[in-house]
C-alpha positions in Angstrom: 18.5 -40.3 53.5 14.9 -40.9 52.5 13.1 -38.7 50.0 10.2 -36.6 51.0 6.8 -38.2 50.4 5.1 -37.3 47.2 2.2 -34.9 47.5 -1.3 -36.2 47.3 -2.8 -36.2 43.9 -5.2 -33.4 43.1 -8.9 -34.3 43.7 -9.5 -34.7 39.9 -6.9 -37.4 39.9 -8.1 -39.2 43.0 -9.4 -42.7 42.3 -11.6 -42.8 45.4 -14.4 -40.8 46.8 -13.9 -37.8 49.2 -15.0 -38.2 52.8 -14.5 -36.4 56.0 -11.3 -37.3 57.8 -11.5 -39.3 61.0 -12.4 -37.0 63.9 -14.0 -34.4 61.7 -17.7 -33.9 61.6 -20.3 -31.5 60.3 -22.5 -29.5 62.6 -25.0 -26.7 62.5 -24.9 -23.8 65.0 -28.5 -22.7 65.3 -27.4 -19.6 67.3 -25.2 -18.4 64.4 -27.3 -19.9 61.7 -24.1 -21.4 60.3 -22.8 -24.8 59.3 -19.5 -25.8 60.9 -16.7 -28.3 60.6 -15.7 -29.6 64.0 -12.2 -31.1 64.1 -9.6 -31.6 66.8 -7.6 -28.6 65.5 -10.6 -26.3 65.8 -13.8 -25.1 64.1 -14.3 -23.9 60.6 -17.4 -21.8 59.7 -18.6 -22.9 56.3 -20.3 -20.9 53.6 -23.5 -22.6 52.2 -21.6 -23.8 49.1 -18.9 -25.6 51.2 -21.6 -27.1 53.5 -23.5 -28.5 50.4 -20.3 -30.0 49.0 -19.2 -31.6 52.3 -22.6 -33.0 53.0 -22.2 -35.1 49.9 -18.6 -36.3 50.8 -19.6 -39.6 52.2 -16.7 -41.8 51.0 -19.0 -43.5 48.5 -19.6 -40.8 45.9 -16.9 -39.8 43.5 -16.2 -36.2 42.8 -18.1 -36.5 39.6 -21.1 -37.8 41.5 -20.8 -34.9 44.0 -20.8 -32.4 41.1 -23.8 -34.2 39.5 -25.8 -34.1 42.8 -25.0 -30.4 43.2 -26.0 -29.8 39.6 -29.5 -31.2 40.4 -29.9 -28.5 43.1 -27.9 -25.5 41.9 -27.3 -23.9 38.5 -23.8 -23.5 37.1 -22.0 -26.0 39.2 -18.3 -26.1 38.1 -16.2 -29.2 38.5 -13.1 -27.0 38.8 -14.7 -25.1 41.7 -15.5 -28.3 43.5 -12.0 -29.6 42.9 -10.5 -26.3 44.3 -12.7 -26.4 47.4 -11.8 -30.1 48.1 -8.1 -29.4 47.6 -8.3 -26.5 50.1 -10.2 -28.7 52.6 -7.8 -31.5 52.1 -4.9 -29.2 52.8 -6.7 -28.2 56.1 -7.1 -31.9 56.9 -10.9 -31.8 56.7 -11.3 -34.1 53.6 -9.5 -37.4 52.8 -10.0 -39.8 49.9 -10.7 -43.5 50.1 
């Protein structure tokens, strides 16, 4: 009997940069005035903070670089908050690392 696979490391422990998973894309719905995540499983309506974070998740920037870029635009950016958001989005299969 094989053991269950180990859970993915938390974003702070990830060696690679966050990116949108294959088949996932960002979009803007002008009618609603909302940013969206489109994925095969459905649509997520993003708040402005989540949209700003995901716009920086290009697979090249580390989480630290994402936090730094957000810090240039917004006051009081918390690494813990970005980690928490990325962990929730990874659980929903929106974000991957590598």
